[in-house]
N, C-alpha and C positions, 0 to 999 in steps of 0.2 A: 693409780687412782687419782682423780682430780681433787684438789683441796676444796674445802668449803669456802664459799665466797670468792673463788677464783674468777678471774675475768678473761673471757675468750671472745675472739671475733671470728664469725663464720661467714665465708664468702662463697656463694653458689652461682653458677651460670650454666644454662643449658648447653650441653656439648663439652663441658669441662668438668674436671674433678673438683669436688668441694674442698676448699682449703680452710683449715682452722688455725688461727694464730693465738698464742698465749700472750696476752697483753703485758704480763709481768716479766716474761723472758725476752720477747721479741721487741726490740726498740727501733728497728729500722723499717719504716713503712713508706719510704720514698718510692720503692719499686716492688710491686707484688705480682708474681708470675703464676698464672693458672695453667695446669697441664691439660692437654686434650684428653677427653674421655674416650677410651677405646670401645666401650659398650654402646650398642645401638638398640633403639627400639625395634622390635620385630615387625610391628605393623601399627599404623595409625588409621583408624576407621572414622571417617566423617560421614554422618548420615544426612542425606538430603531429604528435606521435608517439603512442606507446602511453601510455594513462593510467597514471600511477604511483600505486600504492596503498601507504599507510603506516598503521601503528597509532598513533593519538594518543588519549590519555585514554580508552582502552577502546573506541575506534571504529575501523573500517576507513575511512580517508579517501582518496578518489580525487580527483586533480587533473584536472578536466575542461577548464579554460580553456586549459591548455597541452598538450592532446591532440587527437586527431582527433574525439573525441566532441563537440567544440564545433560541428561541422558536421552533427550529427544533425538530421533534419527534424522531430522531435517529442520531447517530454520522455519519452514512453513508450519510444521506441527508444533514447534515451540511457541511461535507467535499466536497460534490459535488458542493457546492456554493462558495467554496474558489477559487480565481483565480489561474489557473494552474493545478487544480485537477479535475479529472472526475472519476465517478464510472461506471464500466461496469459489464457484466456478469462474467468476469474473476477476478473482484476485484477492488481495488483502483489503479489508474494510475496517475502519474505526466506526463503531456503532453511532449512528446519528450524524456522522460527518463525512461519510463516503471514503474515497480512496485517499490514503495519506501520502505525504512526502516522507521518504525514508532516508535516514542518515546512519552510516556506520562509522563510529569514531569521528563524528563531525564532518564526514565526507558524504555529500549527497550522492545517492545512486540514481543514475539516469534511466535504468531499466530494472524492473523488479526481478528479472531473471538472474541478476547478480546475487540474489539471496540464496540461489542454489549452491553458490560457492562458500557460504557461511557455515562454519561448523559450530553447532550449539555448545560444544564443550568449551569454546573460547569466549562465550558470551558472559559478561559480568552482570550488566543490568539492561533493562528495556524501559524506556520512558515513553509514555503516551501523552501527548499534548493535544487537548481537545479545542483549545482556543489560542492558537499560536499568535504571538505578539509581533512587534515591529521588526524583529530580526528576520522574519520570514516573508516570502513573497505574498502580496495581497490576495492572490488567488488560492493560496494554500489554506485549506479548511482544517487540517489536522496533520500532526507530525509524529512519527515514530523514530526515536533515537536509540540506536543499539550501541552499547559500549562494550568492547571486548577487553579482556585482561591482558596484562603484559606477558610476553613469552617467558618461560622459565627454563633455565639451563642453557647449555651450549652444544653445538654439534649439529649433525644432520638428522632429520626425522621425516617420516612420511605417514600419510593416512590414506587408506583406500576404502571407498564406500561403494556398495552396489545395492540397487533397489529393483525389485521386480513387483509389478502391480498388475493384477489380472482384472479387467472389466469385461466388456464384450470382446476386447482384444488385449494383448499383452503390452505393457509399458516397461521400458528398461532405462535405468539411470546408472551410469558408472562414472566415478570421479576419483582421480588420483591427485593428492595434495602433497607438495614438497616444501620443506622448510630448512633453512640453514641459519644458525645463530652463532656469532663469534664476536665477543666483546660488545661493542655498541652497535654492531650491524645485525639486522634481521632481514634476510632475503626469503622470499616466498614465491610460490607459483602453483598453478593447478590446471588440470585438463579434465573437462567434463563432457560426456557424450550422452545425449538424451534421445530416445527413440520411443515415440508414443503414437497410438491410434485411438480413435474415438468414433462414436456414432451418435447422431442427434436426430430426434424425431420431433416434429412440431406440427400441431394442427392450428390453423388460422380460420377464423370466421369473421367476415366483414359485412357490415350493413351500410350502404351508401344511399342517401336520399338526395337525388337531384331532380331530373325531369321524371324519374320513376324510382321505384324501390329496387336497388341493385343489391344482390347478395352474392358473396363469394366464399366458397369453402375450399381451403387449400391444405394439402398434406405435403410436408417437406420431409425428406429423408436424406441425410448427408453423412458420408464417411470421410473422416479426416486422417491424415498421416503427417507426422513431423519427425524430422531428424536434424538435430542441432549439435554443433560442437562449440564449446566455450573454453577459450584459453586465456589465462591471465597470469601476470607476474609483476613483481615489484620489489622495492626495498624500503625499509624504515631505518633511519639512522639517528641515534641519540647523541647530539652534540655535547650536551652535558645534562645534568639531572633536570634542568628546566627548559631545554630547547630541543625540539625534534623536527626533522624533515623527512619527507617521503615521496615516493613516486610509484605509480601503478599504471600498467598498460593492459587493456583487455581487447580481445578479438573474438567475435561471434560469427560463425559461419552456418548458414542454414542450407543443408543439402536437400531437404525435401520439405515442402509445405503444400500439401495437396488437399483439395476438397472435391469429392466426386459423389454425385447423387442425382435425385430427381425431385420434381414437385408436380402434383396433379391438382388442377383448379377446376371447380365447377362453378359456372356463372349463371345467375338467375335474374331475370327482369320481371318484376311484378309476379313473382312465384313461378313463372314459366321458364323452362330451360333456355338459356341464351347461347352458351358455348361450353365446350370442354377443352381444357388446355393442358397438355402434358409437356414438361420441360426437362431436358437432360442438362445437368450442370457439371461443369468441370473448371476448376481454378487451380493454377499451378504456379509456384514460385520458381522461376528459372535461375535467378541469381539474387542472393540476399546476403549482405555482410555488414558488420558493424565494427567500428574501431572506437575505443575510448581511452583517453589519457587523463590522469589526474596527478597533480603535484601539490604538496602542502607544506606549510611551515606553522608550527605551533610552539609558542614559547613566551619568554619574557624579555623585554628590553628595559632594564632598570626595574621600576615598580609597575610598569605597564605590561599587560598581557596582550599578545598578538596572535590572531588566528587568521591565516590566509590560505585560500584554496583557489586553484585555477583548473579549469576543465576544458577538454576538447572532445567533441563527439561527432562522428560521421557515420551515416547510414546510407546504403545504396541498395535498391531492390528493383527487380523487374518481374512483374506479375502478369500472367496471361490468363484470360478467361474465355470460355466459350459456352454459350447457352443455346440449345436447339429447342425451339418452340414448335410443337405440332398442334394445330387448332382443328377442331371438328368442323367448324363452319366458316373459318376464315383462312387467310394465307399462312403458310409456314414461314418461320423466321429463324435465321442463324445470327445471333448477336455475339460477336467476338471482339476482343480488344487486348492491347498490350499497354501496361502502365509502368512507366519508368520513373522512379522517384530518387532524388538525391537530397539528403538533408544534412546540414552541417550546423554545429552549435559551438560557440565559444562563450565561456562564462568565468567570471572571477568574483571573489567576495573577500572583503577585508573587514575584520572586527577588532577594534581596539578597546580595551577595558582598563579602568583605573579607579582607585578609591578616591571619593570626593565627598567632603562634608559628612563623613561617617558612613556613607553609603558607597554604592558602586555605579559608575557611569560607563555605558558602552556606546561607542560611536562606530558606525559602519557604512560601507558603500558596497553596491553590487551592480554588476553589468552583465547582461546576457544578450548575445547577438546570435540570431538564427538566420539561416539562408536555406529556403525550401524551394526545390524545383520539381514540378510534376508535369511530365509529358505523357498525356493520355492519348493513345492512337487508336481510333475506332476503325474496325473493318466493316462496319455497318452504319455508315454515316446517315442513312435515311432515318435511322432511329436514335442514334447517339452521335453527337458531333465529336470530332477530334479537338482536343483542348491542350494548348501548351501554356502553362501558367507558372509563375514563381512569386514568392513572397519574401520580403526582408523585414525583420523586426529587430528593434533595439530597445531593451528595457533597462533604464538607468534608475537606480534607487539610492536613497540615502536615509539613514535611520538613526534615531537617538533613543536610548533606553536608560532609565535610572531606577535603581532599587535601593530601599532603605529599611534597615532593621530597627523598628521603633522599640520593641522589647524582645526578650527571648522567644515570646510566643506570637509576636505580631510583626508582619513584614508587608511592605507595600512596593508596588512596581508600576511604572507608567512608561509608555513609549509612544513615539510618533514616527511614521514612515511616509516618505514622499516618493512617488513613482512617476516617471515620464516614459511613456510607451509610444514609439514611432513605428507604425505598421504600414507597409506599402505593398500593394498587390498589383501584379502585372499580368495582363492577358495578351499573349502573343507579343511580349516585350513592350507593350504599351501600358503606361501607368493607368490604373483604374481608380479615378478619384472618388467614385461612389463607394467603393469597397475599402479603400485605404482609410486609416484612422490615426488620430493622435489623441492620447489620453494624458491628462495631468491631474493627479489625485493625491489627497492626504488621507492617511489611515491611522487613527488613534487607537490605543489599547491601554488597558489598566487592569491590575489584579491586586487583591489583598489576601494574605494568608494569615490564618489564626489557628493556634493550637492550644486549646484549653484541656489540660490533662492528657489523656490518651487519644483524644479526638483531634484529627487534623482537618481543617476546612480551608477552602479557597473559593473566592468569588471573582470572576473575571468578565471583562467586556472587551469586545474587539469589533472593528469594522473591516469588512472584506469586500471583494468584488469577484465576479466571474465574467471575463470578457469573451465575446463570441469568437470562435476559431475562424480562420480564413475559409475553411470548408463550409461553415454555416453561412458565411457572408457571400459566397461565390454566386455568380450569375448563371452558372451552367446547370445542366440537369443530369441526373443519374437514372438510367433505365433499370427498373426492377422487373416489370412485366408489361405486357401490352395494356394492362389495366391499372398500373400504378407507376408513377414517376416521382422521383425525389428532387427537390430543387433547393437552392440557397436563398437567403434573404438579406440583401445588403442594407436593410433598414434596422437590423437588430441592434439593440442597445445593451450595454453590460448589466448584469445583475448587480444590485447593491444590497449587501447582506450585513445585518447587525446582529450580533450574538451575545447573549448573557448566559454564563454557565456557572453553576455551583457544584463543588465537589466536596465530599466528606469521606474520611477513612477512620475506622475504629477497629483495631485488632484485625479480624478476618472479614470485616464488612466494608465494602466500597460502594459509594453512591455518587452518581453523576446526574444532574438535572440541567436541562438547557432549553432556552427559548430563542428562536431565530425568526427574524422578520426580513422578508426579501421584497425589494422593489424591482420592477422590470423582470419578474420571473419569466423564464423561457419555457415554452411547452411546444410539443409536436402537434401541428395543426394541419388542416386540409383546406384546399380550395379546389373548385371543379374546373375542368377544362371545358370552356363554353362550346367548343366545336365538337368535343367528344364527351358527352355527359357520363359515359360509363368509365372514363379514365379519371383517376384521382391523382392530384398533385399534392404531395406532402412536403412540408417545410416547417422550420422552427420560427415561432413568433414570440413577441413579448406580451405577457398578460397585462391587462390594464388595471388590475387591482393588486394591492399588496398581498403577499402570501406569508402566512405565519405557521410555524411548526413548534411543537413542544414534545420533548421526550424525557423519560426517566430511565436510567440504567441502574440496576441493583445487582451486585456480585457478592455472594456469601460463600466463604471457603474455610469452614472449620477443619480441624484435624483430630482424628480419634485413633491414635496409635498408627497402625499400618494402613488404616482406611482414611481416605481423603475425599470427601464429596465436595462438589462445587455446584452451586445453583446460580444461574444468571437469568435475569428477567429484564426485558426492555419493553416499555410501554410508549407508543408513539401516537400523537394526536396532531391533526392539522386542520386548517380552516381554508378551504378553497371551493369556490363556486364557479362552474363552467356551464356555458350554454352549448349543449350537445344535441344536434338534430332538432333544434327549436325548443328543447326542454332544459330548464335550469337544473343542473345536477349539483347536489351538495356533497362534496367529496371530503367528508370529515369523520368517517368511521374509524374508531380507535383500533390500532393494530398491536398485537402482542407477539413478541418473539422470545423464546426461552431456550435454555440449555441446562441439562443436568448431567454432570460428569461423575463417574464413580471410579476411584483408583485404589487398588490394593498394591502396596509397595513393600515387599519383603526384604529382610536384611541380606539375603543371599543374592540380591541383584535381579530377582524375578518380580515382575509387576504385571497386573492385569488392568485394563481400562475399558469401561463401557460408557460411551457418550451418547446422550439422547438429545435430539434437537427438535424444537417445535417452532413451526412457522404458522402464524395465525392470519386469518383473513382481515382485511381492512385496507385503507387507502394510503398510498404513497405518491404524492403529487397527482398526476392525472391517471395513475394506475390503480386498479382495484384488484387486490388478491382475493379471489372468490372462495377459497377453500382452506381448511386447516389440514396440516399433515405433520406426522412425526417421521423422523429418520433415526436410525441407530447405527453406530460404529463400534466395533470391538477390536481390541488388539492385545497381544501378549508381547512383553519386552523382557529380554534376558541379557545381562552383562556377564562377560567372561574376562579372565586374566586381568583382574583389578581395573575393570571398566575399559580396557584397551580394545575389546571387541563387544559390539552391541548388535544383537539379532532381534528383529521385530517382525511379527506376522500379524496381519489384521484383515478385517473385512469392513468395507464401507457400505452404507445404505443396505443393511442386511435384508430389510423387508422390501426393498426396491419401490419405495413409496415417494421418493422425491419428485415433485411435480411443480410446475409454475403455471397455475391456472389463473390467468390474468385477463382482466377486461380493461381496454384502453378507450378513454373518452376523447372525442375530438369534435370539430364543428359539424361536419356532415357525415362522419363515420363513427360507427361503434365497432370496436374490434375485440375479439376474444382469442387468446393464445394459450395453448396447453403444451 
């Protein structure tokens, strides 16, 4: 029995036995040894709930690792649940900002197919930047930064994933990932095989007013087939706790990329039948491969942090096409061609950061060199000329960024970026001065973050640009049909974009509001062929008036035990006036897009999801979405063996109601597409 008023010292540590010292008897405290505890916890259960999103440094940051998103069966499905992001048939989109630039652990991915190699279980956080500052290229409108966690444990491990998807046809994805960790070395590799088929049906209706009223009704039906193999591997090495280096190599081989189908066109002149055209279409990729190499260093030299990346990318492809046109009233045509493309890219980026005057300053430089060769050989030169072209571009940039924390709740950031772009275009190895360009531009950015209580807010401004591609600037023509030809426009000027964005976050509510003003907006326009008034020539032009857009995104994600609903609403408004067929069209109808997700997540690893999507009618640039429609997706997800195995079964677009009923306004043409 311990005496009254006795003095004891108790020392406890997880994994060791508790040691109790009698301070009256034990006088030697120079060395205290704790014994390992032989008892172990039987099981630790960590419940993943709703992804928590906060505003940090001008970005919406979502915690994936401590949420149910960690059990997503693919990176695409995981990203689709992140506030502000949606996945479509065209790829990944940040609401109101279009296609983003994506980084994984500060390494830029050059092809979104690389996301197929990303395991959601390794993802720690996802950052969505809607107004990227001076550190990013001036043409980048939004950024997604994916941060993965550090590997745990040592030895060899592997993961196998298999996915079957049934649409009109069956799609298969199989992936094997290998990993070996020993000491400071982390070696990894994966092999992925993708086999997919799809069907597309499109109805077009065109009205063309030239010397008469021309109407065209076209039905397209295309079947596609793809077979792709993706191999990658690399190593990460921890020099010490503050310095890391790594290397990664990727190889993608396309075994099959085919499109086979037909189109039927009815042509009318002043309501009278003019022609009936049937066309058989066949496109085939005979050879396509991609190589990519990345090396990086991330660490500290003294008190200065260093982030350096270097990339090499090479792509080669040979595509063959054959279109057989049978006309009721005119000659038959066979339009065939072979297009050989070689594309190479070298890029490097260095960012140095250091504390300065109580804040943080970042200095950086970036160089990107591209070499693009396109040998287009036509076997029907009466209709399409053979073109051998190449382009070379060097983009050199320097940037400065400074952030300062005024108080615990108030932070400011400002940056400035300079870019010099030297673009040269060659036709038949002869420099085309009219198409070649040189740009020298400055791009300022600034943001301020304020956090009163539980509310986080950020206000940012950034200036961006969107330069015309060499394809848009080309002087050559592309044959679509005997009634439509597409051409380039060497007079195109870059878009100049200014954006002001406000973000707010409170508990489970996230709000983004943005205003964007665009000078030299580019739109798809038409001119008539004076010798053939029934033929339309389409090309991109600059609009002579400023174009403004405003949107508000609201994401609400409360949690009620095992039930997690998510409501997303996006309201978009624009101001655009176009003269189409002699009539001034006011393209300013508000468009609403929404999503309601229902998730039941049980403790035994079973979950049910019902996702409802709403696409409202309204204007988006020169496009008018004419109808409202709902789509519904449902899936069941079950984990086994302590989440080592995940099985998911689901149905997309249950009611088969997804449609794109779009009207397109242009100078001499009004188009409808379903």
